[in-house]
KETOR-360038 format. One line per 5 residues: number of its first residue (from 1); for each residue x, y, z of C-alpha. Coordinates in steps of 0.001 Angstrom, whole numbers, padded with zeros to 6 digits. Layout:
NUM = X Y Z; ...
This chain:
1 = 003929 -017312 010425; 004240 -015355 013699; 002001 -012951 015446; 002577 -009615 017013; 000046 -007574 018978
6 = -000918 -004120 017988; -001609 -001327 020544; -005247 -002194 020806; -004483 -005927 021203; -005332 -006929 017625
11 = -003178 -009848 016432; -001228 -009158 013286; 000202 -012143 011177; 003732 -011767 009864; 006019 -013798 007623
16 = 009723 -013383 007489; 012224 -014360 004767; 015785 -013512 003897; 018767 -011962 005708; 019969 -008428 006153
21 = 018297 -005246 007370; 014606 -005513 007969; 012288 -004577 005158; 008528 -004417 005699; 006122 -004608 002733
26 = 002800 -002938 003104; 000181 -004259 000578; -002717 -002460 -001041; -006415 -003055 -001295; -007690 -006670 -001751
31 = -004221 -008017 -000860; -002715 -010040 002002; 000669 -010952 003193; 000946 -013648 000457; 000185 -011179 -002419
36 = 003854 -010078 -002863; 005105 -013676 -002865; 006862 -013155 -006175; 008600 -010090 -004967; 009861 -011325 -001623
41 = 012572 -013786 -002904; 013972 -011031 -005280; 014576 -008807 -002231; 015471 -011435 000355; 019028 -011568 -000813
46 = 019726 -008072 000525; 017220 -007702 003268; 015100 -009652 005793; 011586 -009179 004169; 008617 -008913 006497
51 = 005107 -009216 005004; 002020 -008977 007078; -001716 -009230 006991; -003234 -005784 007468; -005989 -005885 009955
56 = -009188 -007740 008870; -007239 -009813 006331; -005881 -013347 006308; -004645 -014494 009704; -004787 -011091 011327
61 = -007573 -009869 013662; -009893 -007066 013263; -011038 -004870 016210; -013879 -002499 015705; -014266 000318 015072
66 = -011846 000849 012271; -009568 003912 012441; -006549 004755 010260; -004573 005479 013379; -004969 001738 014269
71 = -003500 000625 010998; -000531 002935 011717; -000168 001244 015116; -000291 -002200 013342; 002657 -001117 011054
76 = 004573 000272 014100; 004085 -003035 015917; 005391 -005007 012987; 008414 -002730 012684; 008985 -002889 016421
81 = 009079 -006595 016290; 011920 -006537 013727; 014254 -004655 016076; 012832 -001203 016337; 013352 000352 012916
86 = 013013 -000852 009359; 013008 -000027 005708; 009459 000137 004281; 007961 -000393 000875; 004212 000390 000352
91 = 002083 -000272 -002785; -001038 001618 -003725; -003252 002205 -000604; -000369 000451 001314; 001762 003150 000137
96 = -000688 005799 001394; -000569 003968 004800; 003324 003920 004791; 003267 007700 004199; 000957 008365 007019
101 = 003012 006185 009377; 006204 008022 008404; 004512 011368 009001; 003358 010051 012373; 006940 009417 013400
106 = 006860 005526 013008; 010565 004521 013019; 011285 003977 009269; 014716 004404 007929; 013942 004837 004272
111 = 010690 004617 002492; 009682 003582 -001008; 006051 003935 -002310; 004613 002851 -005585; 001609 004754 -006965
116 = -000196 005830 -003812; -003705 006926 -004953; -003476 010668 -005083; -004942 013200 -007476; -003876 016770 -008033
121 = -005844 019753 -007079; -008939 019130 -004985; -008894 015361 -005334; -011715 013204 -006541; -015316 014290 -005872
126 = -016613 010807 -006831; -014586 009023 -004170; -017284 009571 -001390; -019879 008360 -003786; -017905 005165 -004530
131 = -017316 004624 -000792; -021031 004836 -000070; -021860 002441 -002914; -019306 -000165 -001762; -020422 000053 001796
136 = -024036 -000368 000557; -023210 -003467 -001427; -021400 -004981 001516; -024399 -004328 003784; -026418 -006206 001280
141 = -024049 -009039 001321; -022986 -008510 -002271; -019146 -009010 -001893; -018689 -009529 -005623; -020561 -006289 -006351
146 = -018543 -004339 -003900; -015176 -005591 -005464; -016498 -004908 -008917; -017580 -001472 -007979; -014200 -000687 -006448
151 = -012227 -001924 -009444; -014414 -000148 -011915; -014227 002996 -009859; -010445 002608 -009835; -010322 002787 -013655
156 = -010496 -000798 -014813; -013126 -001172 -017618; -016178 -003201 -016511; -015798 -005818 -019183; -012291 -006639 -017967
161 = -013513 -006817 -014382; -016345 -009259 -015571; -013603 -011460 -017076; -011742 -011319 -013777; -014683 -013089 -012085
166 = -013742 -016329 -013716; -010027 -016218 -012530; -008787 -018792 -010108; -007706 -016062 -007775; -011032 -014191 -007734
171 = -012531 -015906 -004620; -009489 -014921 -002591; -010043 -011318 -003687; -013737 -011476 -002898; -012960 -012808 000594
176 = -011197 -009491 001306; -014137 -007322 000263; -015058 -006311 003716; -011729 -004331 003982; -012389 -002103 001121
181 = -014014 000599 003284; -010759 000665 005356; -008707 001399 002242; -011348 004013 001265; -011127 005676 004674
186 = -007392 005672 004358; -007350 007347 000981; -010218 009789 001566; -010869 011984 -001497; -007355 011314 -002962
191 = -006237 014835 -002350; -002620 015529 -001392; -002219 015944 002371; 000481 018512 001899; 001107 019216 005577
196 = 001398 015575 006328; 003738 014975 003392; 005942 017903 004330; 006413 016560 007846; 008090 013385 006552
201 = 011825 013568 007455; 013195 010402 005984; 014517 009582 002401; 011501 008749 000421; 011251 007430 -003199
206 = 007928 007932 -004978; 007564 005545 -007893; 005140 005684 -010804; 004692 003322 -013687; 005676 004720 -017053
211 = 002535 003290 -018546; 000255 004763 -015972; -001851 007841 -016673; -000125 011260 -017041; -002336 012880 -014488
216 = -001518 010263 -011808; 002175 010556 -012584; 001900 014297 -012241; 000365 013908 -008732; 003152 011593 -007735
221 = 005722 014265 -008731; 003911 016612 -006455; 004094 014052 -003600; 007895 013776 -004132; 008392 017507 -004355
226 = 006400 018056 -001056; 008306 015530 000984; 011519 017371 002073; 013829 014418 001170; 011578 013063 -001586
231 = 012587 011790 -004983; 010498 010754 -007954; 011282 008008 -010472; 009315 006158 -013119; 009526 002423 -013792
236 = 009438 002207 -017569; 006687 000293 -019273; 004839 -000576 -015988; 001368 000032 -014884; -000144 -000060 -011374
241 = 000945 -003529 -010658; 004612 -003651 -011803; 006490 -006776 -012779; 008440 -008037 -009790; 011725 -008506 -011719
246 = 011538 -004944 -012901; 010635 -003437 -009557; 012937 -005342 -007234; 016300 -003803 -008380; 014853 -000266 -008174
251 = 013650 -000962 -004611; 016774 -002731 -003518; 019052 000014 -004858; 017185 002819 -003082; 016365 000980 000183
256 = 020029 -000159 000772; 021318 003300 -000055; 023195 002275 -003155; 021217 004235 -005561; 019130 007386 -005106
261 = 017028 008119 -008257; 016625 011888 -008951; 013340 013552 -009497
């Protein structure tokens, strides 16, 4: 592990593996730099893969007050430490962050995003309600309740989430509960920020899982159509958390420029 400093002085923990052009992975909610451990070695043969703890997670610091702009600064600092520019892959809310960073002019060569949480039309009116509920539960010290509310609000049936409580990895997820408001602030009401997306000037691959909901996949097609050099592709048979061995060749092909999936 090494540490870089963001613009506001917050320390950001980074791991590096592999050889080749720099590739930064941006994780989603309730994840840290170790979460994509199964994906990293599959990409490390064609890139130097950099994973990092987003602020408030793992070994990174957390400087109040939170602002989306500071998370963009964090990603820019990680990219700067790799030589000044990088390939980037973002998953879920990490994909939303990566898109915002690209629109802000962070030096990204090519960008791939998997299922950023967008909805067509006016977005999701319940997003603000969920955010207030999660914040209230955290204020009450109920980390388990906050994570449960987030997962159920994201569409996972409550009985399934209740079963998750007994999983060996659940304590690590609960330990990141305090960062849920950060992801919720980042994603807002889930509506498409069309002006922001239209300002992205780099080649961008928007990925959806073939097993994900049709409405979600439709919104992802809109994202790809709004980004000037955007393309949409589906990963057959996959849901919101795709199998590493299925995702890796798609990412490697696009990010290295050897393949460019069509809309």
